[in-house]
N, C-alpha and C positions, 0 to 999 in steps of 0.2 A: 277676908274670911275664906275665900276660895283657895288662896295660896296656903293658908294654914291647914285647911282640910286636906289638900293634896299632899303636903309633906307628912301629915300625921296618918294618912290612910293606911300605910304599911302596918302600923301597930294596931289599927282598929279593925282591919278586914277580918281577921280570924274570929274576933268577938261578934262582929256583925253576921258572919256566916253561921255561927252557932245559933244566934237568936233567930235568924230567918228560917233555918232548918226546923227549929222547934215550932215556930209559928206555922210554917207551911204544912207540917204533917199533923197538926192538931185537927180534930174532927170538924170543927166549924170555923176554921181560920179564914176562909176565903169564900167569896160569893161565887156562884156557879158561872163559869165563863165558857164560851165556845172555844175549844182549842183547835189549833191547826193540825192537819194531818202530819203524823210523824214522818211519813215517807215523803220523799222528794217527788217532783213531777215525773209522770210517765213520759215516754217518747211522744205519745199522741198529744198530751197536754203541753209538752214543751214546744211542739211545732205550732200550737195555737197561741203560744205566749205572745202578748202584745208588747212591743217596744217602741220607743219614740226618738232615740238619739241618733239613729243612722241617717234619717232624712227629715227631721223636724216634724214628723207626723206619726200617728199611731198606725202600726202595721204588724201583721203576724210575723213571727220569727221565720216561719217557712217561706215568706215572701220577701224577706230582707236580703237584698243583693249586696252583701258585705260580709266580711269576716267578723263574726259576732260571738261573744261568749257572755252568758248571763250568770251572775253570781246571785243566787236567790237567798231570801231570808233564812230558809231552812239550812242551806249550805253554811251560812255564817254561824248559825246556832250550833251546828254539829262540829264546826272546825275548832271552836274554842279560842279563836284569836282575840286579842285585846285591842288592836289598833287597825286603822284603815289600811296602811301600807301592807301589814301582814295579811289582811283579807285579800288584797290584790294578788297575792301568790296563788290564789285558787284559779286564776285565769291563765291558761296555757299560752295565750297569745301576747303576754306581757313579759318583760324582763324586769325582775325585782331583785335588788341586791341591797343588803343591809350594811351600812357603813359605820354607824355607832348605835347606841341603844335607842336613839330617837331620830336618826337620819337615815334616809334611803336614797338609792338611785333607781328610778323607775322609768321605763320607756317602752316603746313598741317599735319593732323593726330596726333596732340599732340605735346608735348615738346615745348610749346610756352613760350617765354621769350624775353626780350630785347636782349638777346644774343643767340637767336635760331640759331641752327647750322645744321639742317638736311633738309633744303630746299634750293635748288640751284636756284639762281636768275640770269637771263641774260638780257641784253639789246642788241638786234640785234646779239645774239650769244656771246656777250662779258660778261664773268663771272664777277660779281660785288661783290662777297663775299670777305671779308678781311681775309688774312692769320693770322691776329692778334688773332681772336677767331672763325674763320670758319663761321661767320654769316655776316649779312648785316648792315652797317651803313646807315639807311634809310634817314638820313639828307643829305647824299652826292648823293643820286640817284634822279635825276630830269630830266624830259623830257618835251617837249612841247606836252601836251596831245592832242591838236588839230591835230597834225601830226602823232599820233599813228595809225597804220593800224589795229592792233589787239593785244591783250594780251592773250597768250595761257597759261592756267593754268592746269597742269597735276598733280594730286595727286596720289601718289604711287611710287614704286621704278623705278629709271631710271639710275642706275649706269653703265650699259653697254653702253648706248648712251652718257652719259655726265660725268661719272666718280664719284670719291668720293665726298661726300656731297650731291649728288642727292639721298638721302636716302628715304625721304617721299614725294618728289614732285619736280616739276620744274616750274618756272615762266619764260617765255620768252616774253619780251616786244619787239614787232616788229614794227619798224617805217616805214612810207611810203618812197618809193624811191623818189629821187629828181625829176624824170621825172613825178611824180604824184603831184608835189607841185608847179605848175606854178602860176604866179601872186603873189599877196600880201595878207597877213592876218594880221589883227590887232585884239587883244583880250584883254579885260579888265574884271577883277573880283573884286567885292567889296562886303563886307558884314561883318558879325560879327566874322568870323574866320580870316579875314585878307584881304589883297589887293594884286593884281598882275596885271602886264601889260606885253604884249608880242607882238612882231612883227616878221613876217617871210616874206622873199622875195625869189621867185623862178624864174628861167629863163632857157634859152637854150644857148648853146655855139656851135661854129663850123659853117662852111658854110652850112651844111645840117641839123643843129640842132640836131645831134645825141647824143650830150652830154648835160646833165641837171645838174643844181646845185640849191642849196637852202641854205640860211643863215638865222639865227634867233638870237634874243636876248630876254631875259625875266628877269623880276625882281619880287620878291615876298616879302611880309612883313607879318609875322604871329603875331597875338595878344597873349597876356598872357592867360593862362588857370587859373582856380581857384582851390584852395585846399579845402579839406573837411571842414577845419576850417573857410572858408570864405575869407581867405587872397588870394591875387594874388600870383600865382606861377611864379618865375623868369624864364620864358622861352620864352620871346619875341625874335623874330629872323628876319633876313633879308637875302635874297639870290639873287644873280645875276648870270646869265649864258648866254653864247653865244656859237654858234656852227655852223657847216656847214656840208653839205653832197653833194656828186656828184656821178653820175653814167653814164657810157657810154658803148657802145657795139661795138666790131669790129669783124665781122664775127661770129664765134661760141664762142668768148670770151666775158665775162661780167666782168666789173670792177666797184668797189664801194669803195669810200674813204669818211670817215667822222671823225669828231672830235668835242670835247666839251671842254670848259674851264669855271670854276665856282669859285666864292668866296662867302662866307657867314659868318655871325657872329650871335651869340645868347647869351642870358643871361644864367647864371648858378648860382648854390647856392653860389659859392664863388663870391667875389666882381668883379673879372676880367671877361671880356666877353670871350667866347669861339670863336675861329676863325678856319675856314676851307677853304682850297683852293685846287684846283687840276685840272687835265685835262686828256684827253685821245685822242688818234688818232688810227684809225683802217682802214685797207685795206683788200679788198676781191677780189680775182680773181677766176672766175669760167669758166670752159670750157665744153661745150656740145659736146659729141662724138657720134660716130656711134652706132646704136642699143641701144640707151638709156643710154650709159655710161656717167659718169660725174665725173670731177675732180674739187675739191674745196679746195682752200688754203686761210686761214685767219690768219692775224697777227695783234696784237695791242700792244700798250704801254699805261700804266695807271699810273698816279702820284697823290698821295694824301698827303697833309700836314695838320695835325690836331694839333691845339694848344688849350688845355683845362687847363689853369693855375691851379695848385694845384691838378689836376686829372691825365692828360695824355698829353704828347707831343710826336708826332710820325711823321716820314717821311717814306712813302712807295712808292716803284717803282715796277711795275709788267710788265713783257714782256711775251707775249704768242704767240705761233705758233700752228696752228691746220690744219691738212691735212686730207681730206676725199676723197675716191675714190669709186664710185659705178660701179661695173662691168657691162658689157653689159647685157641688159635685156633678160631674158628667160621666156617663157610662164609659166613654173611651178616652178621657183625659182628665187631668187634675193639675191645678196651679196653686203655688204658694208664693207669696211675695212678702217682703218685710224690710226692716232696716233697724238701725240702732245707733246709739251714741254712748261712748264711754269716756269719762273724764277723770283724771287722777292728778293729785298733788303729791309730790315725793320730796322729802327733805332728808339728806344724809349728812350727819355731823362729821366734823373733821378730827375727832379724837379716836379714830380707829386706825387700823393698819392700811386701809384703803381710803382714797379721797374720790369723791364724785364732784366734778367741776362742770357746771355750777352746782352748788350744794342743793339748791332748790330748783325743781322742774315742774312745770305744768304740762301734762301730756293729754292727748286726745286720740280717739279712734272713732271714725264714723263709717257706716257701711249701708249699702243698699243691696238687696239680693232678690233674685227671682228663680224659681225652680218649676219646671213643667214636665209632666209625665204623659206620654202617649201610650195607649193600650191598643194592641192589634189582636187579630184572631190567632188562634193556636198558641196562646200563652206568651206572645212576644210583647215586650215593653221597652220603650226608650225614654230615658230621663235626662234632660238637659238643664244645666243651671249656670248662672253667672252671678258672681258677687264682685262689687266694686268697694274697696276699702281704703281709707286714707288714714295716715298717721303722721306724727310730728317729723319723723326722721326721713322716711323714704317716700313720702307723698302718696300718690294714688297707686294702688296695686289691683290687678285684675286676676280673679280666681275662677276660671271656667272648669266645667266638668261635663262629661258625656258618659252615660252608662246604658248598656244594652243588656237586657235580661230575657231569658226564655225559660218558661216552665211547661215542659211537655205534658206533665200531669201534676197532680196535687202534691206528690211526694218527691219531686225533683226540681231543682233550680240551677240554671247556669247563668253566669253574668260575666261581663267584661267592662272595665272602666278605664277611661283616660282622663287625667285631671292635672291641673297646675295648682300648686299650693306655695305659699311663702311663709317664712318665719320673719315677722317684723323685727326691726332693730330694737334694742333695749338700752337702758342706761349703761349696762355692763359693756356694751359694744362701743358706745360713743363717749360716755362721760367718765369712764374709769381711769384713775391714776394710781400708780403704786411706785414707791411708798406714798404716804399721805402728804409728804412735803418734798420739795425739790432737793436734789436732782432726781427726776423721775426715771425709773427703769422701764416702766410700761405705761403707755398712754392709749386712751381710747381713740378710735378712728373717726375723725370728724366727717369723713365722707362714706362711712359704713352704709352699705345698701342691704336690702332685704335678701335673705337666703332663699333660693328657689328650688323647688322639688317638682319634677315632672314624673308622674307615676302612671304605669300601665299595670293593671291587675286583672286577673281572671280567676274565677272560682266555680266550684261545683259542689252542691249540697244535695244529698239523697237520704231518704228514709226507706228502708227495706222492711216492710211489715211492721208489726208492733214492737219489735225487739232490737232493731239495728238502725243506726243512722251514722253518717259520716260526712265530712266536708274536706275539701282540698282547695287551697288557694295558692296561686303563684303570683309573685309581684316583682317588678323591676322599677327602681326609682333612680332617676338621673338628677344629681345635685349640682347646682352652680352657686358660686359666690358664698361658699361656706366660710365660717369664721376661721381666720388664721392669725398667727403672731408673726409679724414681719419686722426685720431689723431696719431701723432708720437712724443712721448715725450711730451714736453711742447708746441709744435707747431702742425699745421695741414698741411697735404700734399694732393695734388691732385692725386687721384688714379682711378682705374677701378673696383670698388667693387660692383657697382649696376648692377643688371640684372632684367629682367621682360618682360612684353609684353603689347602691346596695340591691341585692336580689335574693330571693329566698322562697321558701315553701312553708306554709302553715297547714297542718293537718290535725283534725280532731275526729274522734270516733266515740260512740256510746253503744254499748251492747248490754241487753238484759237477758242473759241465758235462762233465768228463772225469775218468777215474780219478786222474789226477795233478794236478788243479786243484781248489782249494777256495776259494770266495768267501764271505765273511761280512760282514754289515752289522748295526749296532745303532744305534737312534735313541732319544733320550730328549727328550720335550717336557714342559715344566713351566711351570705358571702358579701364582703365589702372591699372596695378598692378606691383609694383616694390619692390625689396627686396635688402638688403645688403647696406653697406655704412653707416657711422656714421651720415651723414646729408642728407640722401636720401629724406626726406620729403621736404627739401628746394630746391632740384635740379630737381626733377622729379614729374610728375603726378599732375601738377597744371593746368589742362585744364577742360573746361566745359564738362559735360556729354552729353549735347545736344546743338544743334544750329539749328535754324529754320529761313528761309527767304522766304517770300511770297510776290509777287508783282502782281499788276494789272495795265495794261496800256491801255489807250484809244488813238488810233492814227487814228481817222476817218477823219482828215482834214490834208491837206498838210501844213497848217499854225499853227495848234495847236496840242500839244501832252501832255498828262497828265499821270503821273505814281505815284501810291501809293505803298510803300514798307513797310512791317512789318517785324521787326527783333526781335528775342528773343535769348538770350545767357544765358546758364545755369550758375549756381554758380561756382566760382573758390574756391576750398578748400584752407584753410590756412595750415601753418605748425603746427605740433603737438608738437614741441619742445619748451621748455622755454628758449632756447638759444637766444641771441639777433639777431643772423643770422636767422631771421624768416620772413615769408610773411603772411600778414593778409588776411583772406578770403574776397572774393569779392562777394556781393550778385548778384543773377541773375537780368537781366534787360530786358525790352522790350521797343522798340522805334518804331516810325513811321516816315518815310521820304516821302516827297512829292516833285515832280519835275514838273514844268510846262515849256514847251518849246514853243516858238512863233517865227515864221518866217515871219516878215512883208514884206520882199522882198527876192528875190531868193538868194541874197548874204549876208543876215543879219540873224543872229540867236541870240535869247535872251532866256536865261534859268534862272529861279528862283528856287532855291532849298532850302527847309526847312527840317532840320534834327532834330532828337531826340524830336519829338513832344509829346510823351506820358508822359515823366517825366521832371521835372525841372532840375534835376541833377542826374547823375549816374556815377559810377566807372566802368572802364573796365579792370583795372589791378592793382595789388598791389605788389610792388617790395620788394626785400629782405631788411630787416633792415629799412623799411619805417614806421614811426609812422602813425597810422590811420589818424590823423589830417592833415598830409602832402600829402596824396594820391590825385591824380588829379581827379577832378570831371568835367564831360562833360555835357553841357547843351544844350538848344535849340539854333540852329544856322540857320540864313537865309543869303544866298549868292545869288548874281546875276552875270551872265556872259553874256557879249556882244561880239560877234564875227562878224567881217565884212571882206568879201573877195573883193579885188579890182582887 
């Protein structure tokens, strides 16, 4: 049923939009609901914003000693985006490149690729990277964006808090609790990128209404992109998803249960369609104790089934348990300890282009961590942490971190961090064979070890009065044992021969010259150098030297909101080898995006978003072994979103 709805949604969306408009504008169509402010957060409110992903505890953004960008629910509503990867373009400290209509390359501080593996992504604390290659299958990550509370984007090391693979950053998509989702929501998107329709219903349970629930369903249909040759790229797709969430409280105990199920299919270069299905269920129990102590236990199960005929067939099951305890609060120090265990079964069939030998693997990750913060006079803080994490392939890994922070007054913060992080080996590194039958051209490295990143970071965040704030972060990361492709006889093997460094600057600023105007700017400058490994040019250092994002927003009316965003991304260098395993260079590009939001009634939102207005077509990424004529070109897109609350 989900698949049928996803495929047919393109033809139904226009009719649904008409019906919803008529219902929404009728005099007595909806019950009275408290609406959110149409304006975004002020600078004062933003500095008081509470986040949790930087150090596994709730803290003010103004006190967070890390490079952080918060994508709020209001920003998502005004942007008009349909998918989670498109929403991440709003964060200036991320690199986001679209490779097909449903695939993306997303990273922080370099190493960007469709198999990027140094950025940890979570949805409500549930880790979504695949043990197959330590990266994220973005086509499997979908949420109802209208129900997102915020997206916390932290660039920089976070291994002590979140473990291996949190090397260069963390993304945590935090959904609204069920008790904040009362009533009904209908949403329709239609435009040149595709169509989508969604419905969510929320309510209360129990005699006293202490328990809340919400259920939702959504369907998406994405259109084909175009190749540089002018031909259509075979990447049309359809996706259907349903889910639920519930939360309640009994005394000092908080409970939350949620789950999702999805099915999708899409075109691929072979004649057969790729199919994807899966689901997850997660439970959270949290108890507040005396003197600020807190115990938190979270468990989830995740299933994925991916069928890409001629390429890859996989079945993955993941089970995860995470425990965290915050000791009673003291005026001058605070301690958090915890641990977790993650178990996975992975089976890859032999009817694709690749073989994974053995076909079936049982994988585990176990960890213990401790983090302690000392507070001194005059605004000085020192945070030290250590995580011990073990896995199948490389055994025990140590992840230490030390952070010094100084806040001379409430509107300024300086910090410096030294941390060691690792990217744990995956099946791609150890078990991969190509082609799927002998003789093999490429083999996994049986002795592949963890990739190591030693990072030094310093940052400064300042708020000048009620209208100006800015931050400046400098970082240097020394990498060891990065993945390489090395020749061994007539074949190639996966090794650890590449080493080098990345260094750069992240800068963000926000200025409100008038109450109804907001100006934002974000700059990322990156320098990379890598050595060693026979094919290092193809695997490392293909990132833009600079990235710029500037936006101007007018929000002088509760009914109308207009935003103009200019984005420039530097050139992606190509490989310098004559070997067919190469990547073509991608020219720099600059685009303009415009969004107009209109609220004709307190329960109705309309957003029209126009993207890529500067150029007719541009490339954002060039894959390995991709002929220049087959690279995907992105052009001007106009989409409209209608949301109605009942």
